[in-house]
PDB file as gemmi writes it, atoms N, CA and C in Angstrom:
CRYST1    1.000    1.000    1.000  90.00  90.00  90.00 P 1                      
ATOM      1  N   MET A   1      70.945 102.542 140.724  1.00  0.00           N  
ATOM      2  CA  MET A   1      72.588 102.241 141.289  1.00  0.00           C  
ATOM      3  C   MET A   1      72.841 101.291 141.600  1.00  0.00           C  
ATOM      4  N   SER A   2      73.315 100.386 141.753  1.00  0.00           N  
ATOM      5  CA  SER A   2      73.747  99.124 142.214  1.00  0.00           C  
ATOM      6  C   SER A   2      74.278  99.449 143.949  1.00  0.00           C  
ATOM      7  N   LYS A   3      73.993  98.400 144.258  1.00  0.00           N  
ATOM      8  CA  LYS A   3      74.574  98.881 145.911  1.00  0.00           C  
ATOM      9  C   LYS A   3      76.030  97.731 145.923  1.00  0.00           C  
ATOM     10  N   ILE A   4      76.924  98.829 146.584  1.00  0.00           N  
ATOM     11  CA  ILE A   4      78.213  98.357 146.432  1.00  0.00           C  
ATOM     12  C   ILE A   4      78.570  97.505 147.834  1.00  0.00           C  
ATOM     13  N   ILE A   5      79.013  96.560 146.935  1.00  0.00           N  
ATOM     14  CA  ILE A   5      79.972  95.430 148.505  1.00  0.00           C  
ATOM     15  C   ILE A   5      80.872  95.923 149.029  1.00  0.00           C  
ATOM     16  N   THR A   6      81.236  96.272 150.013  1.00  0.00           N  
ATOM     17  CA  THR A   6      82.431  96.953 150.823  1.00  0.00           C  
ATOM     18  C   THR A   6      83.030  95.561 151.327  1.00  0.00           C  
ATOM     19  N   GLY A   7      82.584  94.565 151.374  1.00  0.00           N  
ATOM     20  CA  GLY A   7      83.135  92.917 152.013  1.00  0.00           C  
ATOM     21  C   GLY A   7      83.298  93.502 153.628  1.00  0.00           C  
ATOM     22  N   GLY A   8      82.203  94.690 154.356  1.00  0.00           N  
ATOM     23  CA  GLY A   8      82.495  94.896 155.768  1.00  0.00           C  
ATOM     24  C   GLY A   8      83.827  95.279 156.694  1.00  0.00           C  
ATOM     25  N   PRO A   9      84.152  95.721 157.449  1.00  0.00           N  
ATOM     26  CA  PRO A   9      85.207  96.071 158.172  1.00  0.00           C  
ATOM     27  C   PRO A   9      86.222  95.208 157.617  1.00  0.00           C  
ATOM     28  N   ALA A  10      87.998  95.709 157.708  1.00  0.00           N  
ATOM     29  CA  ALA A  10      88.999  95.246 157.045  1.00  0.00           C  
ATOM     30  C   ALA A  10      89.201  94.755 158.455  1.00  0.00           C  
ATOM     31  N   PHE A  11      89.147  95.656 159.518  1.00  0.00           N  
ATOM     32  CA  PHE A  11      89.662  94.351 160.512  1.00  0.00           C  
ATOM     33  C   PHE A  11      88.913  94.408 161.954  1.00  0.00           C  
ATOM     34  N   PRO A  12      88.192  93.545 161.496  1.00  0.00           N  
ATOM     35  CA  PRO A  12      86.924  93.555 162.861  1.00  0.00           C  
ATOM     36  C   PRO A  12      87.589  93.150 163.672  1.00  0.00           C  
ATOM     37  N   GLY A  13      86.662  93.684 164.915  1.00  0.00           N  
ATOM     38  CA  GLY A  13      87.447  92.543 166.140  1.00  0.00           C  
ATOM     39  C   GLY A  13      86.145  93.525 167.362  1.00  0.00           C  
ATOM     40  N   ASN A  14      86.329  93.016 168.590  1.00  0.00           N  
ATOM     41  CA  ASN A  14      85.595  93.482 169.815  1.00  0.00           C  
ATOM     42  C   ASN A  14      85.649  95.247 169.650  1.00  0.00           C  
ATOM     43  N   GLU A  15      84.314  94.942 170.585  1.00  0.00           N  
ATOM     44  CA  GLU A  15      83.803  96.553 170.355  1.00  0.00           C  
ATOM     45  C   GLU A  15      85.189  97.261 171.408  1.00  0.00           C  
ATOM     46  N   SER A  16      85.542  98.375 170.554  1.00  0.00           N  
ATOM     47  CA  SER A  16      86.241  99.060 171.611  1.00  0.00           C  
ATOM     48  C   SER A  16      85.501 100.408 172.173  1.00  0.00           C  
ATOM     49  N   TYR A  17      86.404 101.119 173.620  1.00  0.00           N  
ATOM     50  CA  TYR A  17      85.597 101.486 174.388  1.00  0.00           C  
ATOM     51  C   TYR A  17      86.769 103.084 174.432  1.00  0.00           C  
ATOM     52  N   ILE A  18      85.888 103.889 174.564  1.00  0.00           N  
ATOM     53  CA  ILE A  18      86.052 105.645 174.506  1.00  0.00           C  
ATOM     54  C   ILE A  18      85.550 105.965 175.879  1.00  0.00           C  
ATOM     55  N   ASP A  19      86.736 106.609 176.694  1.00  0.00           N  
ATOM     56  CA  ASP A  19      85.923 106.594 178.085  1.00  0.00           C  
ATOM     57  C   ASP A  19      85.631 105.930 178.444  1.00  0.00           C  
ATOM     58  N   GLY A  20      85.315 104.884 178.861  1.00  0.00           N  
ATOM     59  CA  GLY A  20      84.768 103.637 179.469  1.00  0.00           C  
ATOM     60  C   GLY A  20      83.404 103.353 178.745  1.00  0.00           C  
ATOM     61  N   HIS A  21      83.003 104.420 177.829  1.00  0.00           N  
ATOM     62  CA  HIS A  21      81.929 103.735 176.642  1.00  0.00           C  
ATOM     63  C   HIS A  21      81.952 102.775 175.444  1.00  0.00           C  
ATOM     64  N   PRO A  22      81.280 102.150 175.118  1.00  0.00           N  
ATOM     65  CA  PRO A  22      81.905 101.798 174.222  1.00  0.00           C  
ATOM     66  C   PRO A  22      81.160 101.806 172.122  1.00  0.00           C  
ATOM     67  N   THR A  23      81.917 101.892 171.610  1.00  0.00           N  
ATOM     68  CA  THR A  23      81.694 102.471 170.329  1.00  0.00           C  
ATOM     69  C   THR A  23      81.879 101.448 169.332  1.00  0.00           C  
ATOM     70  N   SER A  24      80.938 101.850 168.694  1.00  0.00           N  
ATOM     71  CA  SER A  24      81.090 100.717 167.313  1.00  0.00           C  
ATOM     72  C   SER A  24      82.254 101.609 165.814  1.00  0.00           C  
ATOM     73  N   ARG A  25      83.038 102.129 166.201  1.00  0.00           N  
ATOM     74  CA  ARG A  25      83.463 102.545 164.952  1.00  0.00           C  
ATOM     75  C   ARG A  25      84.250 101.571 164.217  1.00  0.00           C  
ATOM     76  N   GLU A  26      83.996 101.320 163.335  1.00  0.00           N  
ATOM     77  CA  GLU A  26      84.675  99.840 162.698  1.00  0.00           C  
ATOM     78  C   GLU A  26      85.914 100.470 161.499  1.00  0.00           C  
ATOM     79  N   GLY A  27      86.137 101.003 161.503  1.00  0.00           N  
ATOM     80  CA  GLY A  27      87.210 101.755 160.401  1.00  0.00           C  
ATOM     81  C   GLY A  27      87.113 101.740 159.256  1.00  0.00           C  
ATOM     82  N   VAL A  28      87.732 101.882 158.456  1.00  0.00           N  
ATOM     83  CA  VAL A  28      87.913 101.444 157.001  1.00  0.00           C  
ATOM     84  C   VAL A  28      87.821  99.863 156.503  1.00  0.00           C  
ATOM     85  N   ASN A  29      86.532 100.102 155.566  1.00  0.00           N  
ATOM     86  CA  ASN A  29      86.077  98.715 155.287  1.00  0.00           C  
ATOM     87  C   ASN A  29      87.088  98.419 154.084  1.00  0.00           C  
ATOM     88  N   LEU A  30      86.356  97.073 153.958  1.00  0.00           N  
ATOM     89  CA  LEU A  30      87.437  95.865 152.984  1.00  0.00           C  
ATOM     90  C   LEU A  30      88.377  96.470 151.443  1.00  0.00           C  
ATOM     91  N   ARG A  31      87.003  96.812 151.029  1.00  0.00           N  
ATOM     92  CA  ARG A  31      87.055  97.740 149.661  1.00  0.00           C  
ATOM     93  C   ARG A  31      87.808  98.633 149.814  1.00  0.00           C  
ATOM     94  N   ASP A  32      87.646  99.407 150.323  1.00  0.00           N  
ATOM     95  CA  ASP A  32      89.059 100.288 150.943  1.00  0.00           C  
ATOM     96  C   ASP A  32      90.465 100.317 150.625  1.00  0.00           C  
ATOM     97  N   TRP A  33      90.442  98.935 151.688  1.00  0.00           N  
ATOM     98  CA  TRP A  33      91.345  98.525 152.543  1.00  0.00           C  
ATOM     99  C   TRP A  33      92.591  97.921 151.408  1.00  0.00           C  
ATOM    100  N   LEU A  34      91.349  97.188 150.478  1.00  0.00           N  
ATOM    101  CA  LEU A  34      91.948  96.580 149.139  1.00  0.00           C  
ATOM    102  C   LEU A  34      92.767  96.911 148.236  1.00  0.00           C  
ATOM    103  N   ALA A  35      91.711  98.342 147.816  1.00  0.00           N  
ATOM    104  CA  ALA A  35      92.212  99.287 146.786  1.00  0.00           C  
ATOM    105  C   ALA A  35      93.317 100.061 147.135  1.00  0.00           C  
ATOM    106  N   ALA A  36      93.229 100.151 148.451  1.00  0.00           N  
ATOM    107  CA  ALA A  36      94.553 101.130 148.622  1.00  0.00           C  
ATOM    108  C   ALA A  36      95.770 100.294 148.322  1.00  0.00           C  
ATOM    109  N   GLN A  37      95.875  98.453 148.862  1.00  0.00           N  
ATOM    110  CA  GLN A  37      96.764  98.030 148.825  1.00  0.00           C  
ATOM    111  C   GLN A  37      96.960  98.154 147.201  1.00  0.00           C  
ATOM    112  N   ALA A  38      96.303  98.043 146.577  1.00  0.00           N  
ATOM    113  CA  ALA A  38      96.487  97.693 144.792  1.00  0.00           C  
ATOM    114  C   ALA A  38      96.861  99.217 144.177  1.00  0.00           C  
ATOM    115  N   ILE A  39      96.775 100.087 145.162  1.00  0.00           N  
ATOM    116  CA  ILE A  39      97.347 101.205 144.177  1.00  0.00           C  
ATOM    117  C   ILE A  39      99.049 101.238 144.003  1.00  0.00           C  
ATOM    118  N   SER A  40      99.687 100.995 145.235  1.00  0.00           N  
ATOM    119  CA  SER A  40     100.731 101.286 144.806  1.00  0.00           C  
ATOM    120  C   SER A  40     101.331 100.198 142.814  1.00  0.00           C  
ATOM    121  N   GLY A  41     100.886  99.515 143.384  1.00  0.00           N  
ATOM    122  CA  GLY A  41     101.787  98.481 141.953  1.00  0.00           C  
ATOM    123  C   GLY A  41     100.862  99.325 140.697  1.00  0.00           C  
ATOM    124  N   ILE A  42      99.565  99.330 140.545  1.00  0.00           N  
ATOM    125  CA  ILE A  42      98.834  99.979 139.535  1.00  0.00           C  
ATOM    126  C   ILE A  42      99.828 101.716 138.989  1.00  0.00           C  
ATOM    127  N   ILE A  43     100.101 102.320 139.891  1.00  0.00           N  
ATOM    128  CA  ILE A  43     100.202 103.591 139.807  1.00  0.00           C  
ATOM    129  C   ILE A  43     102.300 103.310 139.402  1.00  0.00           C  
ATOM    130  N   SER A  44     102.442 102.330 139.868  1.00  0.00           N  
ATOM    131  CA  SER A  44     103.726 102.011 139.095  1.00  0.00           C  
ATOM    132  C   SER A  44     104.019 101.648 137.384  1.00  0.00           C  
ATOM    133  N   ALA A  45     102.753 101.206 137.362  1.00  0.00           N  
ATOM    134  CA  ALA A  45     102.248 100.273 136.028  1.00  0.00           C  
ATOM    135  C   ALA A  45     102.133 102.195 135.353  1.00  0.00           C  
ATOM    136  N   HIS A  46     101.343 102.415 135.538  1.00  0.00           N  
ATOM    137  CA  HIS A  46     100.644 103.891 134.760  1.00  0.00           C  
ATOM    138  C   HIS A  46     101.743 104.715 135.130  1.00  0.00           C  
ATOM    139  N   THR A  47     102.900 104.764 135.616  1.00  0.00           N  
ATOM    140  CA  THR A  47     103.370 106.162 135.318  1.00  0.00           C  
ATOM    141  C   THR A  47     104.250 106.374 134.379  1.00  0.00           C  
ATOM    142  N   ARG A  48     104.202 108.108 133.537  1.00  0.00           N  
ATOM    143  CA  ARG A  48     104.443 108.575 132.737  1.00  0.00           C  
ATOM    144  C   ARG A  48     105.797 108.696 132.693  1.00  0.00           C  
ATOM    145  N   ILE A  49     106.867 109.000 132.014  1.00  0.00           N  
ATOM    146  CA  ILE A  49     108.099 109.425 131.502  1.00  0.00           C  
ATOM    147  C   ILE A  49     108.141 110.580 132.725  1.00  0.00           C  
ATOM    148  N   ASP A  50     107.315 111.620 132.613  1.00  0.00           N  
ATOM    149  CA  ASP A  50     107.022 113.268 133.301  1.00  0.00           C  
ATOM    150  C   ASP A  50     107.051 112.898 134.966  1.00  0.00           C  
ATOM    151  N   GLY A  51     106.565 111.649 134.782  1.00  0.00           N  
ATOM    152  CA  GLY A  51     106.463 111.631 136.371  1.00  0.00           C  
ATOM    153  C   GLY A  51     104.945 111.310 137.235  1.00  0.00           C  
ATOM    154  N   GLY A  52     104.191 111.844 136.048  1.00  0.00           N  
ATOM    155  CA  GLY A  52     102.656 111.433 136.394  1.00  0.00           C  
ATOM    156  C   GLY A  52     102.253 110.747 135.887  1.00  0.00           C  
ATOM    157  N   TYR A  53     100.976 110.163 136.614  1.00  0.00           N  
ATOM    158  CA  TYR A  53     100.316 109.028 136.104  1.00  0.00           C  
ATOM    159  C   TYR A  53      98.752 110.137 136.340  1.00  0.00           C  
ATOM    160  N   GLN A  54      97.763 109.107 135.329  1.00  0.00           N  
ATOM    161  CA  GLN A  54      96.124 109.675 135.493  1.00  0.00           C  
ATOM    162  C   GLN A  54      95.531 108.953 136.473  1.00  0.00           C  
ATOM    163  N   VAL A  55      95.023 109.861 137.641  1.00  0.00           N  
ATOM    164  CA  VAL A  55      94.551 109.737 138.813  1.00  0.00           C  
ATOM    165  C   VAL A  55      93.092 108.597 138.169  1.00  0.00           C  
ATOM    166  N   GLY A  56      92.091 109.733 137.706  1.00  0.00           N  
ATOM    167  CA  GLY A  56      90.856 108.761 137.518  1.00  0.00           C  
ATOM    168  C   GLY A  56      91.143 107.336 136.898  1.00  0.00           C  
ATOM    169  N   LEU A  57      92.169 106.743 136.112  1.00  0.00           N  
ATOM    170  CA  LEU A  57      92.621 105.761 135.688  1.00  0.00           C  
ATOM    171  C   LEU A  57      93.166 104.485 136.986  1.00  0.00           C  
ATOM    172  N   VAL A  58      93.949 105.249 137.542  1.00  0.00           N  
ATOM    173  CA  VAL A  58      94.356 104.271 138.723  1.00  0.00           C  
ATOM    174  C   VAL A  58      93.458 104.160 140.004  1.00  0.00           C  
ATOM    175  N   VAL A  59      92.167 105.236 140.704  1.00  0.00           N  
ATOM    176  CA  VAL A  59      91.609 104.550 140.863  1.00  0.00           C  
ATOM    177  C   VAL A  59      90.356 103.869 140.727  1.00  0.00           C  
ATOM    178  N   ASN A  60      90.028 104.247 139.322  1.00  0.00           N  
ATOM    179  CA  ASN A  60      88.927 103.057 138.928  1.00  0.00           C  
ATOM    180  C   ASN A  60      89.850 101.728 138.568  1.00  0.00           C  
ATOM    181  N   GLU A  61      90.695 101.450 138.440  1.00  0.00           N  
ATOM    182  CA  GLU A  61      91.507  99.863 138.322  1.00  0.00           C  
ATOM    183  C   GLU A  61      91.717  99.264 139.878  1.00  0.00           C  
ATOM    184  N   ALA A  62      92.133 100.331 140.730  1.00  0.00           N  
ATOM    185  CA  ALA A  62      92.367 100.000 142.356  1.00  0.00           C  
ATOM    186  C   ALA A  62      90.953  99.068 142.764  1.00  0.00           C  
ATOM    187  N   TYR A  63      89.396 100.139 142.338  1.00  0.00           N  
ATOM    188  CA  TYR A  63      88.252  99.645 142.924  1.00  0.00           C  
ATOM    189  C   TYR A  63      88.126  98.366 142.138  1.00  0.00           C  
ATOM    190  N   LEU A  64      88.573  98.367 140.422  1.00  0.00           N  
ATOM    191  CA  LEU A  64      88.021  96.831 140.078  1.00  0.00           C  
ATOM    192  C   LEU A  64      89.085  95.458 140.743  1.00  0.00           C  
ATOM    193  N   VAL A  65      89.838  95.891 140.948  1.00  0.00           N  
ATOM    194  CA  VAL A  65      90.397  94.837 141.717  1.00  0.00           C  
ATOM    195  C   VAL A  65      90.615  94.830 143.023  1.00  0.00           C  
ATOM    196  N   ALA A  66      89.732  95.327 143.619  1.00  0.00           N  
ATOM    197  CA  ALA A  66      89.248  94.841 145.252  1.00  0.00           C  
ATOM    198  C   ALA A  66      87.865  94.576 144.936  1.00  0.00           C  
ATOM    199  N   ASP A  67      86.883  95.189 143.878  1.00  0.00           N  
ATOM    200  CA  ASP A  67      85.671  94.231 143.745  1.00  0.00           C  
ATOM    201  C   ASP A  67      85.812  93.110 142.981  1.00  0.00           C  
ATOM    202  N   ALA A  68      86.848  92.394 142.854  1.00  0.00           N  
ATOM    203  CA  ALA A  68      87.230  91.530 142.251  1.00  0.00           C  
ATOM    204  C   ALA A  68      87.734  90.235 142.957  1.00  0.00           C  
ATOM    205  N   MET A  69      88.567  91.031 144.382  1.00  0.00           N  
ATOM    206  CA  MET A  69      89.080  90.409 145.281  1.00  0.00           C  
ATOM    207  C   MET A  69      87.325  89.932 146.273  1.00  0.00           C  
ATOM    208  N   ILE A  70      87.355  90.819 146.428  1.00  0.00           N  
ATOM    209  CA  ILE A  70      85.651  90.957 147.791  1.00  0.00           C  
ATOM    210  C   ILE A  70      84.712  89.799 146.587  1.00  0.00           C  
ATOM    211  N   ALA A  71      84.395  89.450 145.726  1.00  0.00           N  
ATOM    212  CA  ALA A  71      83.541  88.571 144.348  1.00  0.00           C  
ATOM    213  C   ALA A  71      83.952  87.265 144.392  1.00  0.00           C  
ATOM    214  N   GLU A  72      85.567  87.242 144.226  1.00  0.00           N  
ATOM    215  CA  GLU A  72      86.544  85.661 144.430  1.00  0.00           C  
ATOM    216  C   GLU A  72      85.994  85.222 145.764  1.00  0.00           C  
ATOM    217  N   SER A  73      86.405  86.127 146.990  1.00  0.00           N  
ATOM    218  CA  SER A  73      85.960  85.687 148.712  1.00  0.00           C  
ATOM    219  C   SER A  73      84.505  85.096 148.667  1.00  0.00           C  
ATOM    220  N   ILE A  74      84.021  86.192 148.203  1.00  0.00           N  
ATOM    221  CA  ILE A  74      82.116  85.312 148.364  1.00  0.00           C  
ATOM    222  C   ILE A  74      82.281  84.028 147.483  1.00  0.00           C  
ATOM    223  N   LYS A  75      82.521  83.876 145.865  1.00  0.00           N  
ATOM    224  CA  LYS A  75      82.493  82.954 145.842  1.00  0.00           C  
ATOM    225  C   LYS A  75      83.543  81.394 146.550  1.00  0.00           C  
ATOM    226  N   ALA A  76      84.494  81.463 146.579  1.00  0.00           N  
ATOM    227  CA  ALA A  76      85.009  80.878 147.443  1.00  0.00           C  
ATOM    228  C   ALA A  76      84.599  80.363 148.954  1.00  0.00           C  
ATOM    229  N   ASP A  77      83.706  81.455 149.927  1.00  0.00           N  
ATOM    230  CA  ASP A  77      83.009  81.046 150.961  1.00  0.00           C  
ATOM    231  C   ASP A  77      81.463  80.457 151.074  1.00  0.00           C  
ATOM    232  N   GLN A  78      80.734  80.686 149.317  1.00  0.00           N  
ATOM    233  CA  GLN A  78      79.805  80.102 149.153  1.00  0.00           C  
ATOM    234  C   GLN A  78      79.965  78.947 148.941  1.00  0.00           C  
ATOM    235  N   ALA A  79      81.054  78.049 147.934  1.00  0.00           N  
ATOM    236  CA  ALA A  79      81.671  76.940 147.908  1.00  0.00           C  
ATOM    237  C   ALA A  79      81.690  76.239 149.061  1.00  0.00           C  
ATOM    238  N   ASN A  80      82.837  77.059 150.017  1.00  0.00           N  
ATOM    239  CA  ASN A  80      82.504  75.887 150.959  1.00  0.00           C  
ATOM    240  C   ASN A  80      81.903  75.451 151.752  1.00  0.00           C  
ATOM    241  N   ALA A  81      81.047  76.886 151.924  1.00  0.00           N  
ATOM    242  CA  ALA A  81      79.638  76.214 152.533  1.00  0.00           C  
ATOM    243  C   ALA A  81      78.763  75.215 151.747  1.00  0.00           C  
ATOM    244  N   GLN A  82      78.343  74.956 150.759  1.00  0.00           N  
ATOM    245  CA  GLN A  82      77.854  73.831 149.759  1.00  0.00           C  
ATOM    246  C   GLN A  82      79.479  72.610 150.370  1.00  0.00           C  
ATOM    247  N   ALA A  83      80.451  72.728 150.357  1.00  0.00           N  
ATOM    248  CA  ALA A  83      81.245  71.327 150.632  1.00  0.00           C  
ATOM    249  C   ALA A  83      81.048  71.178 152.213  1.00  0.00           C  
ATOM    250  N   HIS A  84      80.596  71.956 153.161  1.00  0.00           N  
ATOM    251  CA  HIS A  84      80.083  71.671 154.414  1.00  0.00           C  
ATOM    252  C   HIS A  84      78.664  71.085 154.498  1.00  0.00           C  
ATOM    253  N   ARG A  85      78.014  71.258 153.789  1.00  0.00           N  
ATOM    254  CA  ARG A  85      76.387  71.305 153.492  1.00  0.00           C  
ATOM    255  C   ARG A  85      76.828  69.673 153.141  1.00  0.00           C  
ATOM    256  N   GLU A  86      77.778  69.136 151.769  1.00  0.00           N  
ATOM    257  CA  GLU A  86      77.265  67.876 151.302  1.00  0.00           C  
ATOM    258  C   GLU A  86      77.765  66.986 152.412  1.00  0.00           C  
ATOM    259  N   ASP A  87      79.242  67.566 152.965  1.00  0.00           N  
ATOM    260  CA  ASP A  87      79.729  66.527 154.011  1.00  0.00           C  
ATOM    261  C   ASP A  87      78.707  66.289 155.514  1.00  0.00           C  
ATOM    262  N   ASP A  88      77.613  67.261 155.582  1.00  0.00           N  
ATOM    263  CA  ASP A  88      76.861  67.227 156.750  1.00  0.00           C  
ATOM    264  C   ASP A  88      75.745  65.767 156.009  1.00  0.00           C  
ATOM    265  N   ASP A  89      75.405  65.344 154.703  1.00  0.00           N  
ATOM    266  CA  ASP A  89      74.420  64.648 153.959  1.00  0.00           C  
ATOM    267  C   ASP A  89      75.014  63.244 154.258  1.00  0.00           C  
ATOM    268  N   ASP A  90      76.592  63.643 154.569  1.00  0.00           N  
ATOM    269  CA  ASP A  90      76.738  61.845 154.233  1.00  0.00           C  
ATOM    270  C   ASP A  90      76.710  61.429 155.725  1.00  0.00           C  
ATOM    271  N   ARG A  91      76.435  61.998 157.015  1.00  0.00           N  
ATOM    272  CA  ARG A  91      76.579  61.810 158.404  1.00  0.00           C  
ATOM    273  C   ARG A  91      75.558  61.331 159.099  1.00  0.00           C  
ATOM    274  N   PRO A  92      75.603  60.187 160.054  1.00  0.00           N  
ATOM    275  CA  PRO A  92      74.433  59.021 159.907  1.00  0.00           C  
ATOM    276  C   PRO A  92      73.501  60.134 160.896  1.00  0.00           C  
ATOM    277  N   PHE A  93      74.129  61.092 161.763  1.00  0.00           N  
ATOM    278  CA  PHE A  93      73.439  61.601 162.607  1.00  0.00           C  
ATOM    279  C   PHE A  93      73.342  63.167 162.840  1.00  0.00           C  
TER     280      PHE A  93                                                      
END                                                                             
């Protein structure tokens, strides 16, 4: 089974504290959050006349959308990093 890339926490921030003690609860990961955002549109596209929808289809498509968004974000980050490295090559020092 391949490793699922979750994109890390959806809302990263500083450590939070409970009763004065640091905790590392990260909350929902980016993949789950993106899938949740996609679900309403997918449900509306797959709603049947009787008001139902195919749950498995909706969930699968929501995670396909989330995975595609994370993959595009990774590609953009890599292209941006490459552009910065090329800019550094032009500097005299």
